[in-house]
Backbone bond lengths (Angstrom), bond angles and torsions (degrees), N, CA, C in turn:
res aa  C-N    CA-C-N  psi(-1)  N-CA   C-N-CA  omega(-1)  CA-C   N-CA-C  phi
1 M - - - 1.461 - - 1.526 109.99 -
2 I 1.328 116.47 -85.31 1.450 120.41 172.83 1.516 107.86 -97.56
3 G 1.337 116.73 126.05 1.449 120.04 178.50 1.521 110.38 -70.49
4 P 1.317 117.29 -173.62 1.460 120.20 179.24 1.526 110.89 -53.78
5 R 1.332 115.40 124.61 1.460 120.72 -179.75 1.515 109.12 -92.64
6 E 1.319 116.49 134.69 1.461 120.72 -178.01 1.521 109.78 -115.23
7 S 1.310 115.87 140.59 1.454 121.36 176.04 1.518 108.86 -126.13
8 V 1.332 116.09 133.01 1.461 122.05 179.43 1.518 108.07 -132.83
9 S 1.335 116.42 106.80 1.467 122.01 176.17 1.527 112.64 52.24
10 G 1.334 116.23 41.80 1.457 120.26 178.32 1.513 115.32 89.81
11 A 1.342 117.18 -3.71 1.465 121.67 173.72 1.520 108.61 -97.11
12 H 1.331 116.34 135.36 1.459 120.82 -175.88 1.526 110.63 -118.64
13 F 1.337 115.67 138.21 1.459 123.12 -178.98 1.527 108.32 -129.48
14 A 1.337 117.00 135.60 1.464 119.89 178.71 1.521 110.05 -152.44
15 F 1.334 115.01 146.19 1.465 121.87 176.61 1.525 108.59 -130.47
16 T 1.326 116.48 144.43 1.459 120.50 179.76 1.525 111.39 -95.04
17 D 1.346 115.15 161.07 1.455 120.47 163.43 1.534 106.40 -108.01
18 R 1.321 118.78 -161.81 1.463 119.60 -174.03 1.525 113.90 -96.47
19 W 1.317 118.91 3.43 1.460 120.70 -171.06 1.524 112.51 -107.24
20 G 1.356 114.78 157.45 1.453 120.94 174.98 1.514 114.68 99.46
21 G 1.344 117.34 5.25 1.453 120.28 -179.29 1.520 112.73 -109.15
22 V 1.335 115.56 -168.46 1.468 120.95 -174.29 1.521 113.52 -116.08
23 S 1.314 119.59 1.97 1.463 121.16 -178.85 1.525 111.28 -70.38
24 A 1.324 115.33 144.59 1.458 121.27 177.20 1.519 110.31 -86.44
25 A 1.331 116.57 162.01 1.459 121.34 175.74 1.533 109.43 -57.11
26 P 1.347 118.66 144.31 1.463 128.04 6.36 1.528 114.43 -87.51
27 Y 1.339 117.33 12.08 1.463 120.86 -178.50 1.529 111.86 -97.76
28 E 1.312 115.98 11.35 1.461 122.58 -174.81 1.532 111.60 -57.82
29 A 1.308 118.38 124.78 1.456 126.45 1.26 1.533 109.13 -129.04
30 L 1.353 116.50 -36.97 1.466 119.93 -176.46 1.532 110.05 -96.06
31 N 1.329 116.56 61.69 1.455 119.73 175.34 1.524 109.05 -75.76
32 L 1.330 116.25 125.85 1.461 121.69 -178.88 1.525 112.08 -109.87
33 G 1.329 116.85 2.70 1.459 121.11 179.93 1.514 111.99 -90.74
34 G 1.325 116.53 130.30 1.454 120.63 -177.30 1.504 115.40 -93.78
35 A 1.338 118.22 4.17 1.461 120.38 -175.60 1.515 111.92 -130.86
36 V 1.340 116.15 35.96 1.468 119.65 -177.74 1.517 112.49 -118.35
37 G 1.339 117.54 4.81 1.456 120.94 177.93 1.509 114.94 101.56
38 D 1.325 117.14 -1.01 1.458 121.07 179.60 1.533 110.40 -75.95
39 D 1.327 116.11 161.60 1.462 122.45 175.94 1.528 109.34 -62.30
40 P 1.347 118.99 120.93 1.473 120.90 -178.51 1.523 113.05 -56.70
41 G 1.337 116.68 -33.99 1.448 119.26 178.35 1.513 112.22 -63.69
42 A 1.334 116.03 -40.35 1.466 120.35 178.49 1.521 110.81 -66.16
43 V 1.318 116.56 -40.60 1.468 120.42 178.74 1.519 110.11 -61.84
44 G 1.325 116.61 -42.00 1.450 120.60 178.37 1.514 112.38 -60.89
45 V 1.330 115.97 -44.18 1.461 120.08 177.72 1.526 110.16 -62.97
46 N 1.331 116.70 -42.95 1.466 120.45 -179.99 1.528 111.58 -61.10
47 R 1.318 116.50 -40.74 1.463 119.46 179.73 1.523 110.84 -66.84
48 E 1.303 116.61 -36.26 1.463 120.40 175.94 1.533 110.22 -65.53
49 L 1.326 116.81 -44.16 1.460 120.69 -179.79 1.524 111.21 -62.57
50 A 1.326 116.37 -43.48 1.463 119.99 179.99 1.525 110.73 -63.80
51 A 1.332 116.19 -45.10 1.458 119.73 179.93 1.525 111.04 -61.34
52 K 1.341 116.54 -42.65 1.465 120.37 179.97 1.518 110.85 -61.27
53 S 1.331 116.87 -41.02 1.459 120.10 -179.25 1.527 111.73 -66.80
54 L 1.348 116.72 -24.85 1.461 121.34 177.40 1.523 112.52 -87.00
55 G 1.328 116.33 -11.95 1.452 119.86 -177.55 1.508 113.16 77.91
56 V 1.360 116.86 28.22 1.462 121.26 179.15 1.529 108.65 -125.13
57 E 1.324 116.17 166.67 1.453 121.41 177.22 1.527 109.58 -87.16
58 A 1.331 116.66 131.64 1.467 120.11 179.15 1.524 111.31 -58.50
59 A 1.330 117.31 -31.63 1.463 121.05 -179.62 1.516 112.39 -69.49
60 R 1.352 117.50 -14.98 1.466 121.16 179.95 1.528 111.67 -96.81
61 V 1.333 117.31 6.81 1.464 121.06 178.87 1.529 109.17 -93.06
62 V 1.324 115.77 129.70 1.464 121.78 -179.76 1.524 109.23 -105.48
63 W 1.335 115.94 123.15 1.459 122.62 179.78 1.524 110.12 -104.97
64 M 1.326 115.96 170.01 1.466 121.98 179.01 1.521 110.93 -122.96
65 N 1.308 116.44 157.58 1.466 123.49 166.15 1.528 105.64 -97.97
66 Q 1.332 116.36 90.26 1.462 121.82 -169.05 1.532 111.33 -79.05
67 V 1.345 115.46 135.92 1.469 120.50 -172.58 1.530 113.24 -133.31
68 H 1.333 118.50 13.98 1.474 122.50 -179.08 1.526 111.52 61.32
69 G 1.332 116.80 38.77 1.455 121.21 179.02 1.514 111.72 -108.09
70 A 1.333 115.63 -159.91 1.465 121.21 -176.88 1.522 111.32 -132.29
71 D 1.341 116.86 29.77 1.458 120.90 179.44 1.526 110.47 -100.51
72 A 1.345 115.42 138.15 1.455 122.60 175.66 1.521 108.64 -115.77
73 V 1.330 116.77 136.69 1.459 122.51 -177.37 1.521 109.26 -120.37
74 V 1.335 116.60 131.79 1.457 121.61 175.19 1.528 108.46 -85.01
75 V 1.328 116.73 131.55 1.463 121.35 -178.44 1.527 109.58 -122.45
76 H 1.329 115.25 148.30 1.457 121.26 -179.30 1.521 112.43 -120.21
77 E 1.342 116.70 -13.79 1.449 121.60 -177.53 1.526 108.70 -162.62
78 P 1.330 118.18 164.59 1.471 119.97 175.79 1.524 110.56 -59.32
79 W 1.335 115.90 157.05 1.465 120.65 -176.00 1.522 112.27 -67.47
80 G 1.326 117.09 -28.82 1.457 119.63 -177.75 1.516 110.93 61.73
81 D 1.324 117.06 -127.00 1.465 121.25 179.85 1.518 112.67 -87.61
82 R 1.327 117.69 -1.03 1.462 120.42 179.91 1.526 111.19 -76.14
83 P 1.333 117.69 152.57 1.467 119.93 176.70 1.528 110.62 -61.49
84 V 1.311 115.92 139.92 1.465 120.37 175.88 1.525 108.01 -76.05
85 P 1.322 118.83 122.79 1.465 120.36 -174.03 1.528 112.75 -71.52
86 E 1.314 115.28 155.11 1.461 121.43 173.34 1.524 108.03 -80.00
87 T 1.293 116.03 111.30 1.463 121.73 -178.50 1.515 108.85 -161.03
88 D 1.320 116.09 160.73 1.455 119.71 178.61 1.519 112.66 -121.65
89 A 1.333 116.01 11.51 1.461 120.50 171.24 1.515 108.56 -153.67
90 I 1.321 115.70 137.66 1.454 121.49 174.33 1.518 108.20 -125.64
91 V 1.328 115.18 143.69 1.461 122.40 -172.96 1.517 107.79 -135.53
92 T 1.338 116.60 141.90 1.466 118.84 177.54 1.521 111.02 -148.05
93 A 1.318 115.02 153.75 1.456 123.06 169.93 1.522 110.11 -112.85
94 R 1.327 116.78 13.45 1.456 122.12 -179.53 1.533 109.91 -92.87
95 R 1.307 116.21 110.86 1.465 120.12 179.02 1.531 109.67 -65.20
96 G 1.313 115.80 141.77 1.456 121.10 -179.31 1.509 114.38 87.21
97 L 1.334 117.32 -8.78 1.461 120.82 175.65 1.525 107.54 -88.34
98 V 1.319 116.95 125.53 1.462 122.02 -173.77 1.529 109.19 -99.56
99 L 1.320 116.53 122.86 1.467 121.46 179.42 1.528 109.52 -98.50
100 A 1.338 116.46 137.06 1.469 120.78 -176.44 1.519 111.14 -128.18
101 V 1.320 115.37 147.50 1.464 122.45 176.54 1.524 108.03 -133.03
102 L 1.334 116.64 138.38 1.462 122.98 -179.01 1.530 110.72 -103.59
103 T 1.326 116.16 139.77 1.463 120.03 178.53 1.520 110.50 -149.92
104 A 1.354 114.79 162.15 1.470 121.45 170.69 1.519 107.50 -155.43
105 D 1.300 117.99 50.47 1.462 130.71 -179.82 1.517 110.79 138.28
106 C 1.345 117.93 -36.10 1.459 120.72 176.70 1.530 109.49 -66.01
107 V 1.313 116.01 168.54 1.463 121.21 -176.16 1.529 110.53 -93.47
108 P 1.331 117.93 118.30 1.465 120.01 172.54 1.531 108.77 -83.14
109 V 1.331 115.96 125.46 1.462 121.15 -175.71 1.526 108.80 -114.98
110 L 1.325 116.42 119.91 1.458 122.23 178.98 1.525 108.34 -114.36
111 L 1.331 116.38 130.93 1.457 122.26 -175.16 1.522 109.93 -132.32
112 A 1.335 116.64 143.00 1.459 119.89 177.91 1.519 110.92 -151.64
113 D 1.324 116.10 136.41 1.465 122.89 166.60 1.520 105.88 -112.66
114 P 1.331 118.69 96.10 1.462 120.60 -175.87 1.523 113.33 -63.40
115 V 1.328 117.37 -29.31 1.462 120.33 -179.07 1.522 110.69 -68.74
116 A 1.330 116.56 -46.73 1.463 121.19 179.13 1.523 111.99 -78.10
117 G 1.327 116.61 -18.18 1.457 119.93 -177.63 1.512 112.81 73.74
118 V 1.342 116.67 41.44 1.468 122.29 -177.42 1.526 109.22 -127.21
119 V 1.341 116.70 133.96 1.461 121.17 176.64 1.523 110.00 -131.88
120 A 1.340 115.09 160.80 1.465 120.72 178.32 1.519 109.45 -148.39
121 A 1.325 115.06 150.01 1.465 122.33 172.19 1.518 107.09 -127.75
122 A 1.330 116.69 132.16 1.464 120.31 -177.17 1.524 110.31 -133.01
123 H 1.338 114.40 148.22 1.462 123.41 178.32 1.522 107.10 -106.97
124 A 1.331 116.76 107.44 1.458 121.09 -175.65 1.521 110.37 -112.09
125 G 1.313 116.44 87.51 1.453 121.05 168.05 1.514 108.56 -84.05
126 R 1.317 116.34 -178.54 1.468 119.08 178.53 1.527 112.20 -56.67
127 P 1.347 119.79 -47.92 1.468 118.53 -179.67 1.528 112.86 -65.16
128 G 1.341 116.72 -42.16 1.451 119.70 -178.09 1.517 112.86 -68.20
129 M 1.326 116.87 -41.38 1.462 120.12 176.94 1.516 110.21 -59.95
130 T 1.338 115.70 -44.92 1.463 120.28 -179.57 1.521 111.44 -64.50
131 A 1.340 116.48 -37.85 1.463 120.70 -178.05 1.520 113.19 -77.17
132 G 1.348 117.38 -18.23 1.454 120.04 176.17 1.512 115.98 104.82
133 I 1.329 118.19 33.53 1.461 119.84 -179.82 1.524 111.77 -64.11
134 V 1.322 117.85 -34.79 1.466 119.55 -178.98 1.527 111.49 -69.06
135 P 1.345 119.60 -48.52 1.468 118.37 173.71 1.525 113.22 -58.24
136 A 1.339 117.30 -35.09 1.465 120.20 178.13 1.520 110.89 -63.60
137 A 1.328 116.99 -41.18 1.458 120.58 178.64 1.525 111.22 -64.94
138 V 1.329 116.44 -43.07 1.468 119.69 179.59 1.524 110.70 -65.95
139 R 1.326 117.74 -39.37 1.478 119.86 176.87 1.524 110.89 -61.16
140 A 1.324 116.44 -42.59 1.468 119.57 178.96 1.525 110.47 -63.67
141 M 1.328 117.27 -36.32 1.459 120.25 177.56 1.527 111.09 -66.85
142 T 1.315 117.15 -44.78 1.467 119.26 -179.84 1.522 110.72 -64.74
143 G 1.325 116.82 -29.29 1.458 120.10 175.98 1.519 112.58 -64.80
144 L 1.333 116.18 -20.01 1.469 121.45 178.02 1.530 111.71 -101.84
145 G 1.337 115.61 8.66 1.462 119.14 175.64 1.509 116.12 106.31
146 A 1.325 118.49 1.07 1.458 120.54 179.84 1.526 110.98 -73.41
147 D 1.316 115.13 154.64 1.454 123.10 176.78 1.529 107.46 -118.68
148 P 1.341 118.84 120.91 1.472 119.68 -178.80 1.523 113.56 -52.09
149 A 1.330 117.44 -32.43 1.466 120.21 -179.52 1.526 111.84 -66.83
150 R 1.334 117.05 -19.91 1.470 120.71 179.03 1.524 112.57 -100.00
151 I 1.328 117.94 -10.01 1.458 120.96 -174.62 1.527 110.88 -69.69
152 V 1.324 114.82 132.90 1.462 122.81 173.48 1.527 106.77 -99.45
153 A 1.334 117.44 127.16 1.461 121.98 -176.70 1.516 110.45 -120.55
154 R 1.333 115.09 132.08 1.460 120.74 176.74 1.530 107.94 -132.49
155 T 1.333 116.93 129.40 1.460 120.58 174.83 1.521 108.64 -113.73
156 G 1.332 115.64 139.58 1.452 121.22 -172.19 1.511 114.27 -97.30
157 P 1.321 116.35 -170.25 1.461 122.01 -179.96 1.526 112.36 -53.16
158 A 1.330 116.25 135.00 1.467 122.28 -177.71 1.525 108.29 -159.64
159 V 1.310 116.57 162.24 1.464 119.46 177.03 1.526 108.56 -65.35
160 C 1.326 116.41 136.05 1.464 119.99 -176.05 1.528 111.07 -89.72
161 G 1.328 114.87 166.85 1.458 120.33 -179.26 1.510 113.85 -66.19
162 R 1.329 117.59 -20.84 1.472 120.77 178.01 1.515 111.78 -75.94
163 C 1.362 116.63 -14.23 1.464 120.64 -175.77 1.531 114.05 -117.82
164 Y 1.339 117.95 -17.37 1.463 121.37 -172.96 1.532 109.88 -87.73
165 E 1.322 115.14 77.69 1.466 121.20 -178.61 1.526 110.47 -74.55
166 V 1.337 115.85 135.99 1.463 122.40 177.76 1.531 108.55 -140.70
167 P 1.342 117.73 163.32 1.454 119.14 174.26 1.536 110.94 -64.11
168 E 1.300 116.77 153.06 1.467 121.06 -178.90 1.529 111.66 -56.92
169 E 1.328 116.83 -39.18 1.467 120.21 -179.75 1.528 110.67 -62.39
170 M 1.321 117.26 -39.86 1.463 120.65 179.04 1.523 110.73 -68.02
171 R 1.326 117.45 -42.31 1.467 119.77 177.84 1.521 110.85 -59.18
172 A 1.328 116.13 -43.01 1.466 119.67 179.48 1.524 111.51 -63.67
173 E 1.328 116.29 -39.05 1.463 120.23 179.73 1.525 110.85 -65.00
174 V 1.335 116.32 -45.97 1.456 120.55 -179.79 1.530 110.48 -65.30
175 A 1.324 116.59 -45.37 1.453 120.35 -179.29 1.523 111.85 -64.99
176 G 1.335 116.75 -27.75 1.461 119.38 175.62 1.510 111.97 -64.34
177 A 1.341 115.72 -32.19 1.468 120.50 178.02 1.518 111.34 -87.40
178 E 1.329 117.58 -36.00 1.463 122.47 -179.65 1.524 109.52 -144.52
179 P 1.332 117.44 95.11 1.463 120.77 -175.30 1.527 113.99 -57.07
180 A 1.320 117.89 -30.71 1.465 120.22 -177.39 1.523 112.43 -65.95
181 A 1.337 117.87 -16.94 1.460 120.91 -178.82 1.523 112.74 -83.29
182 H 1.330 117.96 -7.81 1.469 121.82 178.32 1.524 108.85 -63.16
183 A 1.334 117.15 126.94 1.464 120.68 -176.95 1.521 110.38 -148.14
184 T 1.328 114.40 170.73 1.465 122.94 176.81 1.522 107.77 -133.58
185 T 1.325 116.64 137.57 1.464 119.52 179.37 1.521 110.50 -67.61
186 S 1.321 115.27 166.92 1.464 120.30 178.15 1.515 111.68 -66.12
187 W 1.351 117.04 -15.26 1.472 120.47 177.91 1.529 111.83 -105.01
188 G 1.358 116.60 9.89 1.453 120.27 167.96 1.508 117.40 93.40
189 T 1.335 119.22 14.18 1.462 121.78 -179.36 1.532 110.86 -106.78
190 P 1.350 117.74 165.40 1.469 120.28 -178.18 1.526 111.96 -59.50
191 A 1.314 115.73 142.83 1.464 121.26 -178.52 1.521 109.91 -149.58
192 V 1.335 114.95 169.79 1.454 122.69 176.67 1.520 108.45 -128.00
193 D 1.317 116.87 136.25 1.464 122.64 176.17 1.526 107.43 -112.03
194 V 1.329 115.82 92.50 1.466 120.52 -175.25 1.520 110.61 -65.38
195 A 1.327 117.93 -41.79 1.460 120.27 -178.80 1.528 111.42 -62.14
196 A 1.327 117.26 -39.12 1.461 119.91 177.12 1.526 110.27 -62.68
197 G 1.335 116.09 -39.16 1.460 119.81 176.98 1.516 111.89 -63.83
198 V 1.331 116.42 -42.18 1.471 121.26 178.83 1.526 110.26 -60.45
199 H 1.320 116.89 -47.04 1.463 119.83 -177.15 1.523 111.58 -68.83
200 A 1.321 118.20 -33.21 1.468 120.03 175.16 1.522 110.58 -65.01
201 Q 1.331 117.25 -40.39 1.459 120.73 177.79 1.526 110.75 -64.26
202 L 1.329 116.77 -43.60 1.457 120.40 179.03 1.528 111.07 -62.20
203 E 1.323 116.52 -40.43 1.462 119.87 178.84 1.522 111.04 -61.67
204 R 1.330 117.04 -44.45 1.467 119.96 179.47 1.521 111.69 -65.24
205 L 1.321 116.57 -28.60 1.462 120.64 179.15 1.525 112.21 -78.88
206 G 1.308 117.16 -7.31 1.454 120.76 178.31 1.512 114.67 96.05
207 V 1.342 117.16 11.77 1.462 121.24 178.42 1.530 108.21 -86.38
208 R 1.322 115.22 111.29 1.464 119.45 -173.06 1.530 113.19 -96.54
209 D 1.324 116.99 -32.69 1.470 120.57 -177.60 1.522 108.76 -87.25
210 R 1.321 116.03 93.11 1.462 121.27 -174.77 1.523 109.89 -131.80
211 E 1.327 116.01 139.69 1.462 121.03 172.99 1.522 108.99 -137.94
212 R 1.327 114.99 143.45 1.466 122.45 -177.86 1.517 109.89 -118.77
213 S 1.319 117.11 131.93 1.463 120.55 177.30 1.529 109.72 -62.78
214 P 1.330 117.20 139.69 1.459 120.18 176.62 1.525 113.20 -81.66
215 V 1.343 117.84 -3.38 1.460 121.60 -174.19 1.523 111.09 -81.42
216 C 1.333 116.10 126.59 1.465 121.64 169.79 1.523 107.67 -96.17
217 T 1.310 117.21 118.92 1.462 120.39 -176.38 1.523 112.51 -62.70
218 L 1.320 118.06 -35.03 1.459 119.37 -179.37 1.520 111.17 -67.78
219 E 1.318 117.03 -33.60 1.465 121.18 -178.66 1.524 112.98 -84.32
220 S 1.330 117.71 -20.72 1.459 121.03 -172.53 1.520 112.15 -96.85
221 A 1.325 116.78 122.17 1.460 121.13 175.86 1.524 112.17 -72.26
222 D 1.321 117.21 -9.94 1.456 121.56 -179.90 1.527 112.65 -90.72
223 H 1.327 117.31 2.52 1.454 121.40 -177.57 1.524 110.25 -133.51
224 F 1.322 115.79 150.54 1.464 120.59 175.85 1.530 109.91 -72.91
225 S 1.333 116.07 143.07 1.457 121.48 176.49 1.524 109.33 -141.74
226 Y 1.302 116.48 116.46 1.463 120.77 178.79 1.520 110.70 -67.78
227 R 1.318 117.18 -40.78 1.469 120.07 -179.21 1.527 111.28 -64.17
228 R 1.299 117.41 -32.93 1.466 120.91 -179.36 1.519 111.73 -80.11
229 D 1.344 117.19 -44.55 1.458 120.79 -168.42 1.522 115.41 -115.13
230 R 1.330 117.59 -14.44 1.476 122.46 -177.33 1.517 112.07 63.28
231 T 1.309 119.27 -77.09 1.469 120.22 176.98 1.517 108.05 -84.93
232 T 1.331 115.46 109.55 1.458 119.74 -173.69 1.517 109.71 -161.85
233 G 1.332 116.34 177.58 1.456 121.46 -178.52 1.515 112.57 -88.46
234 R 1.319 115.09 -169.89 1.458 121.88 -179.99 1.522 110.18 -130.19
235 L 1.323 114.85 138.12 1.457 123.25 172.85 1.527 108.16 -83.37
236 A 1.325 116.12 168.20 1.464 119.57 175.68 1.517 110.86 -135.73
237 G 1.335 114.57 147.30 1.456 121.94 169.26 1.526 106.74 -114.98
238 Y 1.322 116.32 140.90 1.465 121.65 -177.88 1.523 110.10 -127.16
239 V 1.347 115.69 141.07 1.462 120.15 174.79 1.518 108.20 -141.63
240 W 1.351 115.65 140.24 1.463 119.56 177.48 1.527 109.36 -162.78
241 L 1.325 115.43 166.46 1.452 123.48 178.34 1.518 110.38 -118.45
242 D 1.319 116.97 141.15 1.463 120.50 173.90 1.531 109.36 -63.85
């Protein structure tokens, strides 16, 4: 359900796997995505279950309408009855507000400066990573007083560069924007390593405390993978401050 939860100086990071929920196949079982065709009631129950396992209130979790862009939005409270904005990063300085990001191969990026009391969650797919969603999230954090040298960064389960096959033209385009994302599959064809690109961007921004999940979603039967299954659920990454 919830993988190993990490806490650093009052900042909390957590990523889910696909188990422990109530969704039926092909969304079995802990699908947390509300726009993939699953029963909305099941998604609601799953979000409640995930929040309970984290020891937080589901009503205090802020979600995004992710669009593979490079916009970051500062939030101060849950959306409530307001429309959920189209964005791929959310940032807050409100302690106790839980930020969430949905993925099923893309890279979930969780960031926190515990000293400044600022956290961010970002959705870094190939287009968003290339467009600069991670630098946008860090800029929004620094605008609230964060210091990149203090930021703790954790990236969750995502498709690895050995499995993310793309046409040669696409690899060249991505590598032109972020050379660290240039990769080759385990069978010798062009590929993209989005997580490597994310971590290279974080390093250039001055973020030194970084860890990357070793889990490849396409290879792991315990995680959702869009590239593997197409119709499937979504994992979530959560970050918040006490």
